[in-house]
ROLOMAR-450629 format. One record per residue (C-alpha): y, x, z; residue number from 0. Coordinates in Angstrom, 2 decimals. Layout:
<pts>
<pt><Y>Y</Y><X>X</X><Z>Z</Z><num>NUM</num></pt>
...
</pts>
This chain:
<pts>
<pt><Y>-0.07</Y><X>-0.06</X><Z>-0.10</Z><num>0</num></pt>
<pt><Y>2.30</Y><X>3.26</X><Z>0.81</Z><num>1</num></pt>
<pt><Y>1.71</Y><X>4.43</X><Z>-2.78</Z><num>2</num></pt>
<pt><Y>2.85</Y><X>0.66</X><Z>-4.40</Z><num>3</num></pt>
<pt><Y>5.73</Y><X>0.43</X><Z>-1.63</Z><num>4</num></pt>
<pt><Y>6.80</Y><X>4.21</X><Z>-2.19</Z><num>5</num></pt>
<pt><Y>6.57</Y><X>3.56</X><Z>-6.43</Z><num>6</num></pt>
<pt><Y>8.73</Y><X>0.23</X><Z>-5.75</Z><num>7</num></pt>
<pt><Y>11.41</Y><X>2.17</X><Z>-3.77</Z><num>8</num></pt>
<pt><Y>11.73</Y><X>4.37</X><Z>-6.88</Z><num>9</num></pt>
<pt><Y>11.93</Y><X>2.12</X><Z>-9.19</Z><num>10</num></pt>
<pt><Y>14.40</Y><X>-0.15</X><Z>-7.53</Z><num>11</num></pt>
<pt><Y>16.85</Y><X>2.81</X><Z>-6.64</Z><num>12</num></pt>
<pt><Y>16.64</Y><X>4.23</X><Z>-10.04</Z><num>13</num></pt>
<pt><Y>16.68</Y><X>0.50</X><Z>-11.89</Z><num>14</num></pt>
<pt><Y>17.55</Y><X>-2.15</X><Z>-9.78</Z><num>15</num></pt>
<pt><Y>14.41</Y><X>-3.74</X><Z>-10.40</Z><num>16</num></pt>
<pt><Y>10.72</Y><X>-3.75</X><Z>-9.30</Z><num>17</num></pt>
<pt><Y>8.49</Y><X>-3.58</X><Z>-12.41</Z><num>18</num></pt>
<pt><Y>5.62</Y><X>-6.73</X><Z>-12.49</Z><num>19</num></pt>
<pt><Y>2.85</Y><X>-4.53</X><Z>-13.27</Z><num>20</num></pt>
<pt><Y>3.42</Y><X>-2.35</X><Z>-10.03</Z><num>21</num></pt>
<pt><Y>3.35</Y><X>-5.95</X><Z>-8.04</Z><num>22</num></pt>
<pt><Y>0.02</Y><X>-6.75</X><Z>-10.09</Z><num>23</num></pt>
<pt><Y>-1.63</Y><X>-3.48</X><Z>-9.27</Z><num>24</num></pt>
<pt><Y>-0.58</Y><X>-3.89</X><Z>-5.85</Z><num>25</num></pt>
<pt><Y>-2.04</Y><X>-7.45</X><Z>-5.66</Z><num>26</num></pt>
<pt><Y>-5.52</Y><X>-6.53</X><Z>-7.35</Z><num>27</num></pt>
<pt><Y>-5.53</Y><X>-3.32</X><Z>-5.04</Z><num>28</num></pt>
<pt><Y>-5.10</Y><X>-5.49</X><Z>-1.92</Z><num>29</num></pt>
<pt><Y>-7.46</Y><X>-8.03</X><Z>-3.22</Z><num>30</num></pt>
<pt><Y>-10.12</Y><X>-5.19</X><Z>-3.58</Z><num>31</num></pt>
<pt><Y>-9.63</Y><X>-3.49</X><Z>-0.46</Z><num>32</num></pt>
<pt><Y>-9.61</Y><X>-6.84</X><Z>1.09</Z><num>33</num></pt>
<pt><Y>-13.14</Y><X>-7.32</X><Z>-0.28</Z><num>34</num></pt>
<pt><Y>-14.16</Y><X>-3.82</X><Z>0.93</Z><num>35</num></pt>
<pt><Y>-13.50</Y><X>-5.07</X><Z>4.24</Z><num>36</num></pt>
<pt><Y>-15.49</Y><X>-8.07</X><Z>4.14</Z><num>37</num></pt>
<pt><Y>-18.95</Y><X>-7.47</X><Z>5.45</Z><num>38</num></pt>
<pt><Y>-20.35</Y><X>-9.77</X><Z>2.61</Z><num>39</num></pt>
<pt><Y>-18.83</Y><X>-8.83</X><Z>-0.59</Z><num>40</num></pt>
<pt><Y>-22.04</Y><X>-9.05</X><Z>-2.36</Z><num>41</num></pt>
<pt><Y>-21.99</Y><X>-12.93</X><Z>-1.98</Z><num>42</num></pt>
<pt><Y>-19.81</Y><X>-15.01</X><Z>-4.38</Z><num>43</num></pt>
<pt><Y>-18.40</Y><X>-17.26</X><Z>-1.73</Z><num>44</num></pt>
<pt><Y>-17.05</Y><X>-14.45</X><Z>0.32</Z><num>45</num></pt>
<pt><Y>-15.06</Y><X>-13.33</X><Z>-3.06</Z><num>46</num></pt>
<pt><Y>-13.24</Y><X>-16.41</X><Z>-3.55</Z><num>47</num></pt>
<pt><Y>-12.35</Y><X>-16.92</X><Z>0.06</Z><num>48</num></pt>
<pt><Y>-11.02</Y><X>-13.69</X><Z>0.17</Z><num>49</num></pt>
<pt><Y>-8.96</Y><X>-14.15</X><Z>-3.24</Z><num>50</num></pt>
<pt><Y>-7.83</Y><X>-17.54</X><Z>-1.80</Z><num>51</num></pt>
<pt><Y>-6.63</Y><X>-15.70</X><Z>1.54</Z><num>52</num></pt>
<pt><Y>-4.87</Y><X>-13.10</X><Z>-0.10</Z><num>53</num></pt>
<pt><Y>-2.80</Y><X>-15.32</X><Z>-2.54</Z><num>54</num></pt>
<pt><Y>-2.26</Y><X>-17.85</X><Z>0.14</Z><num>55</num></pt>
<pt><Y>-0.48</Y><X>-15.41</X><Z>2.27</Z><num>56</num></pt>
<pt><Y>1.41</Y><X>-13.84</X><Z>-0.49</Z><num>57</num></pt>
<pt><Y>2.70</Y><X>-17.48</X><Z>-1.84</Z><num>58</num></pt>
<pt><Y>3.57</Y><X>-18.49</X><Z>1.62</Z><num>59</num></pt>
<pt><Y>5.91</Y><X>-15.20</X><Z>2.49</Z><num>60</num></pt>
<pt><Y>7.07</Y><X>-15.52</X><Z>-1.20</Z><num>61</num></pt>
<pt><Y>7.94</Y><X>-19.18</X><Z>-0.26</Z><num>62</num></pt>
<pt><Y>9.89</Y><X>-18.55</X><Z>2.63</Z><num>63</num></pt>
<pt><Y>12.17</Y><X>-15.95</X><Z>1.01</Z><num>64</num></pt>
<pt><Y>12.54</Y><X>-18.10</X><Z>-2.63</Z><num>65</num></pt>
<pt><Y>15.52</Y><X>-19.43</X><Z>-1.51</Z><num>66</num></pt>
<pt><Y>17.26</Y><X>-16.22</X><Z>-0.99</Z><num>67</num></pt>
<pt><Y>16.21</Y><X>-15.51</X><Z>-4.88</Z><num>68</num></pt>
<pt><Y>17.42</Y><X>-18.90</X><Z>-5.90</Z><num>69</num></pt>
<pt><Y>20.76</Y><X>-18.31</X><Z>-4.80</Z><num>70</num></pt>
<pt><Y>20.77</Y><X>-14.53</X><Z>-6.20</Z><num>71</num></pt>
<pt><Y>20.61</Y><X>-12.71</X><Z>-2.74</Z><num>72</num></pt>
<pt><Y>17.70</Y><X>-11.16</X><Z>-2.94</Z><num>73</num></pt>
<pt><Y>16.13</Y><X>-10.15</X><Z>-6.36</Z><num>74</num></pt>
<pt><Y>12.69</Y><X>-11.47</X><Z>-7.49</Z><num>75</num></pt>
<pt><Y>10.88</Y><X>-7.66</X><Z>-7.02</Z><num>76</num></pt>
<pt><Y>12.07</Y><X>-7.64</X><Z>-3.31</Z><num>77</num></pt>
<pt><Y>10.20</Y><X>-11.24</X><Z>-2.83</Z><num>78</num></pt>
<pt><Y>7.11</Y><X>-10.00</X><Z>-4.42</Z><num>79</num></pt>
<pt><Y>7.46</Y><X>-6.86</X><Z>-2.52</Z><num>80</num></pt>
<pt><Y>7.45</Y><X>-8.76</X><Z>0.82</Z><num>81</num></pt>
<pt><Y>4.58</Y><X>-11.12</X><Z>-0.32</Z><num>82</num></pt>
<pt><Y>2.52</Y><X>-7.95</X><Z>-0.64</Z><num>83</num></pt>
<pt><Y>3.42</Y><X>-6.61</X><Z>2.68</Z><num>84</num></pt>
<pt><Y>2.46</Y><X>-10.30</X><Z>4.12</Z><num>85</num></pt>
<pt><Y>-0.52</Y><X>-10.49</X><Z>1.91</Z><num>86</num></pt>
<pt><Y>-1.82</Y><X>-6.94</X><Z>2.88</Z><num>87</num></pt>
<pt><Y>-0.90</Y><X>-7.13</X><Z>6.45</Z><num>88</num></pt>
<pt><Y>-1.41</Y><X>-10.78</X><Z>7.44</Z><num>89</num></pt>
<pt><Y>1.69</Y><X>-12.92</X><Z>8.90</Z><num>90</num></pt>
<pt><Y>2.18</Y><X>-11.51</X><Z>12.30</Z><num>91</num></pt>
<pt><Y>1.69</Y><X>-7.64</X><Z>11.77</Z><num>92</num></pt>
<pt><Y>3.51</Y><X>-8.56</X><Z>7.79</Z><num>93</num></pt>
<pt><Y>6.56</Y><X>-10.01</X><Z>10.11</Z><num>94</num></pt>
<pt><Y>6.34</Y><X>-6.75</X><Z>12.11</Z><num>95</num></pt>
<pt><Y>6.59</Y><X>-4.32</X><Z>9.30</Z><num>96</num></pt>
<pt><Y>9.19</Y><X>-6.54</X><Z>7.22</Z><num>97</num></pt>
<pt><Y>11.63</Y><X>-6.41</X><Z>10.38</Z><num>98</num></pt>
<pt><Y>12.78</Y><X>-3.11</X><Z>10.80</Z><num>99</num></pt>
<pt><Y>13.02</Y><X>-2.74</X><Z>6.42</Z><num>100</num></pt>
<pt><Y>15.37</Y><X>-6.10</X><Z>6.58</Z><num>101</num></pt>
<pt><Y>17.36</Y><X>-4.16</X><Z>9.60</Z><num>102</num></pt>
<pt><Y>17.37</Y><X>-1.16</X><Z>7.78</Z><num>103</num></pt>
<pt><Y>18.93</Y><X>-3.11</X><Z>4.74</Z><num>104</num></pt>
<pt><Y>21.23</Y><X>-5.10</X><Z>6.91</Z><num>105</num></pt>
<pt><Y>22.59</Y><X>-1.91</X><Z>8.41</Z><num>106</num></pt>
<pt><Y>22.85</Y><X>0.02</X><Z>5.18</Z><num>107</num></pt>
<pt><Y>24.79</Y><X>-3.13</X><Z>3.54</Z><num>108</num></pt>
<pt><Y>27.18</Y><X>-3.44</X><Z>6.30</Z><num>109</num></pt>
<pt><Y>27.87</Y><X>0.44</X><Z>6.07</Z><num>110</num></pt>
<pt><Y>27.97</Y><X>0.58</X><Z>2.63</Z><num>111</num></pt>
<pt><Y>30.90</Y><X>-2.16</X><Z>2.57</Z><num>112</num></pt>
<pt><Y>32.28</Y><X>-1.09</X><Z>5.42</Z><num>113</num></pt>
<pt><Y>32.93</Y><X>2.44</X><Z>3.93</Z><num>114</num></pt>
<pt><Y>33.88</Y><X>1.42</X><Z>0.68</Z><num>115</num></pt>
<pt><Y>36.50</Y><X>-1.05</X><Z>2.52</Z><num>116</num></pt>
<pt><Y>35.29</Y><X>-4.27</X><Z>1.32</Z><num>117</num></pt>
<pt><Y>33.48</Y><X>-5.70</X><Z>4.35</Z><num>118</num></pt>
<pt><Y>36.35</Y><X>-8.13</X><Z>5.20</Z><num>119</num></pt>
<pt><Y>36.26</Y><X>-9.59</X><Z>1.47</Z><num>120</num></pt>
<pt><Y>32.72</Y><X>-9.69</X><Z>1.03</Z><num>121</num></pt>
<pt><Y>32.23</Y><X>-11.62</X><Z>4.45</Z><num>122</num></pt>
<pt><Y>35.05</Y><X>-13.76</X><Z>2.93</Z><num>123</num></pt>
<pt><Y>33.57</Y><X>-14.38</X><Z>-0.09</Z><num>124</num></pt>
<pt><Y>30.22</Y><X>-15.24</X><Z>1.75</Z><num>125</num></pt>
<pt><Y>32.01</Y><X>-17.98</X><Z>3.92</Z><num>126</num></pt>
<pt><Y>33.84</Y><X>-19.45</X><Z>0.94</Z><num>127</num></pt>
<pt><Y>30.22</Y><X>-19.30</X><Z>-0.88</Z><num>128</num></pt>
<pt><Y>28.81</Y><X>-21.35</X><Z>2.29</Z><num>129</num></pt>
<pt><Y>31.90</Y><X>-23.76</X><Z>1.97</Z><num>130</num></pt>
<pt><Y>31.03</Y><X>-24.07</X><Z>-1.52</Z><num>131</num></pt>
<pt><Y>27.60</Y><X>-25.24</X><Z>-0.98</Z><num>132</num></pt>
<pt><Y>28.33</Y><X>-27.69</X><Z>1.67</Z><num>133</num></pt>
<pt><Y>30.98</Y><X>-29.30</X><Z>-0.16</Z><num>134</num></pt>
<pt><Y>29.01</Y><X>-29.52</X><Z>-3.55</Z><num>135</num></pt>
<pt><Y>25.32</Y><X>-29.53</X><Z>-2.23</Z><num>136</num></pt>
<pt><Y>24.65</Y><X>-27.20</X><Z>-4.91</Z><num>137</num></pt>
<pt><Y>23.71</Y><X>-23.77</X><Z>-4.77</Z><num>138</num></pt>
<pt><Y>25.39</Y><X>-21.69</X><Z>-7.21</Z><num>139</num></pt>
<pt><Y>24.34</Y><X>-17.81</X><Z>-7.36</Z><num>140</num></pt>
<pt><Y>26.01</Y><X>-15.84</X><Z>-5.06</Z><num>141</num></pt>
<pt><Y>25.70</Y><X>-12.50</X><Z>-6.76</Z><num>142</num></pt>
<pt><Y>26.14</Y><X>-11.54</X><Z>-10.59</Z><num>143</num></pt>
<pt><Y>26.17</Y><X>-8.02</X><Z>-11.40</Z><num>144</num></pt>
<pt><Y>28.20</Y><X>-9.09</X><Z>-14.67</Z><num>145</num></pt>
<pt><Y>31.13</Y><X>-10.25</X><Z>-11.89</Z><num>146</num></pt>
<pt><Y>30.44</Y><X>-8.16</X><Z>-8.72</Z><num>147</num></pt>
<pt><Y>28.71</Y><X>-4.81</X><Z>-10.35</Z><num>148</num></pt>
<pt><Y>26.74</Y><X>-2.81</X><Z>-8.40</Z><num>149</num></pt>
<pt><Y>28.76</Y><X>-1.62</X><Z>-5.48</Z><num>150</num></pt>
<pt><Y>27.56</Y><X>-4.44</X><Z>-3.14</Z><num>151</num></pt>
<pt><Y>23.75</Y><X>-3.57</X><Z>-4.26</Z><num>152</num></pt>
<pt><Y>20.98</Y><X>-1.97</X><Z>-1.72</Z><num>153</num></pt>
<pt><Y>17.64</Y><X>-1.32</X><Z>-3.18</Z><num>154</num></pt>
<pt><Y>15.89</Y><X>-3.67</X><Z>-0.91</Z><num>155</num></pt>
<pt><Y>12.63</Y><X>-1.99</X><Z>-2.03</Z><num>156</num></pt>
<pt><Y>13.52</Y><X>1.12</X><Z>-0.74</Z><num>157</num></pt>
<pt><Y>14.49</Y><X>-0.68</X><Z>2.69</Z><num>158</num></pt>
<pt><Y>11.22</Y><X>-2.16</X><Z>2.77</Z><num>159</num></pt>
<pt><Y>9.18</Y><X>1.23</X><Z>2.13</Z><num>160</num></pt>
<pt><Y>10.96</Y><X>2.27</X><Z>5.03</Z><num>161</num></pt>
<pt><Y>10.34</Y><X>-0.47</X><Z>7.44</Z><num>162</num></pt>
<pt><Y>6.91</Y><X>0.15</X><Z>6.71</Z><num>163</num></pt>
<pt><Y>7.08</Y><X>3.71</X><Z>7.67</Z><num>164</num></pt>
<pt><Y>8.60</Y><X>2.81</X><Z>10.85</Z><num>165</num></pt>
<pt><Y>6.43</Y><X>0.24</X><Z>11.20</Z><num>166</num></pt>
<pt><Y>3.00</Y><X>2.66</X><Z>10.72</Z><num>167</num></pt>
<pt><Y>4.86</Y><X>5.24</X><Z>12.85</Z><num>168</num></pt>
<pt><Y>5.31</Y><X>3.06</X><Z>15.64</Z><num>169</num></pt>
<pt><Y>1.96</Y><X>1.87</X><Z>15.32</Z><num>170</num></pt>
<pt><Y>0.68</Y><X>5.08</X><Z>15.42</Z><num>171</num></pt>
</pts>
């Protein structure tokens, strides 16, 4: 999983996206690892149970963060990486592994905005966005690369990778 997350971090920093082929590779490897962990790999029913459980964990975690993607506050690749982390580790350990990564992302984001002198401008933009959503009941795109550029973007894939490293270090 660390190799997949590390490669995802690399692509996120370099290209501002995490390729689908990488996520699919992580998905397949995760299912194979779950099958290897199962004592009854040779039985056909076990395969379908493992496949269903892995897919369910992936989909449930992705669904939790889907609204942030729909509002363009988070990229699709970030959501898929979150899904992989939870699918690999399960909901409790997955949440424990996500928390440091999301905290790293939040601190980095605030520090970056403060360093560029745009923290209050972006916070004001966020509150205006919230007011607009409450008034209209619609969720327009919060972020647009053509309008906002990349000065406010952080590579969340890198943050999730670093968060996983923190989780592993604290665990062992």
